[in-house]
VOGU-3710 file (C-alpha; in Angstrom, 3 decimals, decimal comma):
1> xxxxxxxxxx> 12,477/77,406/-7,629  8,902/78,761/-8,743  6,783/75,972/-9,253  3,861/77,688/-11,948  0,540/75,560/-11,976  -1,023/75,078/-15,591  -4,624/74,742/-16,863  -5,076/71,016/-15,641  -5,136/70,023/-11,806  -1,606/68,798/-10,475
11> xxxxxxxxxx> 0,410/69,174/-13,740  3,287/71,702/-12,939  5,962/73,096/-14,633  8,784/74,142/-12,287  11,562/76,794/-13,038  14,464/76,634/-10,996  16,305/79,660/-10,091  19,983/80,066/-11,505  23,018/81,213/-10,510  24,881/82,100/-13,615
21> xxxxxxxxxx> 28,294/84,000/-13,990  31,605/84,216/-16,091  32,212/80,170/-15,288  29,019/79,527/-16,609  25,925/78,177/-14,982  24,778/76,292/-11,280  21,171/75,479/-10,511  19,223/72,352/-8,077  17,143/70,413/-10,399  15,583/68,512/-8,254
31> xxxxxxxxxx> 15,260/69,300/-4,053  13,561/66,818/-2,153  12,388/69,458/0,707  11,408/72,097/-1,659  9,281/69,717/-3,863  7,755/68,501/-0,446  7,318/72,098/0,541  5,369/72,565/-2,297  2,873/69,169/-2,061  4,604/67,563/-4,779
41> xxxxxxxxxx> 5,836/63,916/-2,811  6,982/61,664/-5,200  10,147/59,586/-4,318  11,888/59,200/-7,360  13,450/55,881/-7,774  14,985/55,911/-11,485  16,356/58,084/-13,836  15,943/57,736/-17,397  17,409/59,592/-20,739  17,034/59,447/-24,091
51> xxxxxxxxxx> 18,931/61,381/-27,067  16,686/61,993/-30,230  16,995/64,063/-33,510  14,513/66,541/-34,910  11,127/65,115/-36,061  11,050/62,232/-33,468  7,900/62,069/-31,392  8,191/59,719/-28,544  4,590/58,839/-27,121  2,288/58,972/-25,397
61> xxxxxxxxxx> 2,951/56,632/-23,044  2,060/55,687/-19,861  2,140/52,805/-16,804  -1,162/51,959/-15,928  -1,939/50,876/-11,787  -0,306/50,192/-10,058  2,250/50,799/-11,887  1,457/54,480/-12,933  4,253/56,532/-12,933  5,417/59,959/-12,236
71> xxxxxxxxxx> 7,694/61,968/-14,357  9,621/64,863/-13,688  11,185/65,961/-17,459  13,831/68,190/-18,224  16,203/68,609/-21,147  19,101/68,421/-21,022  20,393/69,632/-24,427  17,632/71,432/-27,185  14,467/71,916/-27,330  10,861/69,587/-26,856
81> xxxxxxxxxx> 7,334/69,917/-26,561  6,176/67,834/-23,821  3,133/66,938/-23,798  0,611/65,323/-21,185  -3,261/64,065/-21,542  -5,249/63,342/-18,436  -6,441/60,022/-18,308  -8,074/60,454/-15,119  -11,838/59,689/-15,528  -13,270/62,083/-12,513
91> xxxxxxxxxx> -11,009/64,855/-13,484  -12,322/68,233/-14,968  -10,194/67,984/-17,476  -9,944/64,041/-18,486  -9,344/64,080/-22,335  -7,705/67,416/-22,359  -3,973/68,109/-23,185  -1,141/70,524/-21,988  1,789/71,263/-23,585  5,204/73,240/-23,339
101> xxxxxxxxxx> 8,148/73,978/-24,106  11,322/72,528/-22,149  14,739/73,457/-23,418  18,257/73,394/-21,804  17,976/76,796/-22,638  14,948/78,007/-20,781  15,507/75,016/-18,361  12,016/74,416/-17,273  10,894/71,432/-15,958  7,158/69,405/-16,299
111> xxxxxxxxxx> 5,959/67,496/-13,220  3,653/64,544/-14,678  1,586/62,925/-11,712  -0,090/59,531/-12,280  -2,999/59,398/-14,212  -1,408/60,692/-17,676  0,179/59,831/-21,007  2,785/61,897/-22,137  4,816/62,236/-25,006  7,398/64,577/-26,605
121> xxxxxxxxxx> 8,118/66,187/-30,052  12,335/67,487/-30,642  11,678/70,714/-32,114  16,168/71,211/-32,369  18,515/69,441/-34,297  18,996/66,809/-31,537  17,803/66,540/-27,981  18,966/64,863/-24,489  15,813/64,241/-22,140  15,924/63,073/-18,969
131> xxxxxxxxxx> 13,292/62,546/-16,836  12,720/61,056/-13,612  9,992/58,412/-12,081  8,540/57,130/-8,954  8,106/53,395/-10,274  10,101/51,089/-12,218  9,168/50,037/-16,002  6,425/47,148/-15,921  6,411/45,683/-19,125  2,483/44,464/-18,107
141> xxxxxxxxxx> 1,496/47,729/-17,584  2,855/49,686/-20,457  0,061/51,817/-22,587  -0,209/54,027/-25,078  -2,357/56,635/-27,411  -1,039/57,303/-30,986  0,298/60,428/-30,982  -1,651/61,543/-34,013  -5,227/60,563/-32,217  -8,211/63,283/-33,925
151> xxxxxxxxxx> -9,667/63,691/-30,914  -6,867/64,837/-28,763  -5,614/66,865/-32,144  -2,118/67,586/-30,825  0,108/70,033/-32,454  3,241/68,508/-32,213  4,790/71,752/-33,889  6,391/69,448/-36,792  5,449/69,804/-40,579  3,961/66,460/-40,897
161> xxxxxxxxxx> 7,011/65,784/-43,415  9,436/65,650/-40,326  7,633/63,798/-38,301  9,502/60,270/-36,814  7,552/57,836/-34,858  8,784/54,282/-33,842  6,641/51,072/-34,917  5,851/50,486/-31,712  4,104/54,034/-31,532  2,801/53,858/-34,939
171> xxxxxxxxxx> -0,066/50,591/-33,410  -0,441/52,497/-30,560  -4,599/52,595/-30,079  -6,689/55,884/-30,440  -7,937/58,068/-27,236  -11,571/56,491/-27,970  -10,440/53,179/-27,204  -9,050/53,838/-23,640  -10,383/51,682/-20,733  -7,473/52,148/-18,355
181> xx> -8,695/53,439/-14,652  -6,539/55,896/-12,805
//
C-alpha cells in the first residue's frame, strides 16, 4: 500500500497493492496496523455505502465537533470525482479544495480527516461508493456547503445539464456563510 500526501495537509490518497492473476484480484482495502504505522490513527466504527447514477453530486457534507467525522472513501463500482474542502480555520489551506478521481479500476481511496467538507460527483453511468467513518451520524451536528459555491469554484467534471442534486443539498449555505470551528 502506498500513501500519498496531497497539496492539503492530512488529506491522503491511499493506493493498495493489488495481486492479480487469471482468477481476478485481491487487495487489502484497510489494514489498521499499516495505517497506524503511517500516522493514520482513526478508529473506524461504521461503514456507509451509496449507489448513484451519472451526474449525481452528493455534498458538500460534514459534521461539526464534537461529532466531526474522518472518512476513508473508496469506489466499489464505477468512477467518481471525490472532493474535500479544508474548513480548519488555523490551516494554511483553509478554504482550498482538493479533488481526485476514485474508481473501481484504480482502487484508490481518499482519507478525509476531521475538519473537511466532503462530496463527490458520479462520472460513470453508475457508481457504488463505500466509506468508513470514525463517528456515528448525528443529525444536530450535520452541516453542508452548496456544491456550486462561487468562492470554492469546484469543477465537478460534469456539464450543468447533467447535474442532479438533492433538494436538501440545494438549500445548503455558501462557503462565505460558514462559521463552524474545528
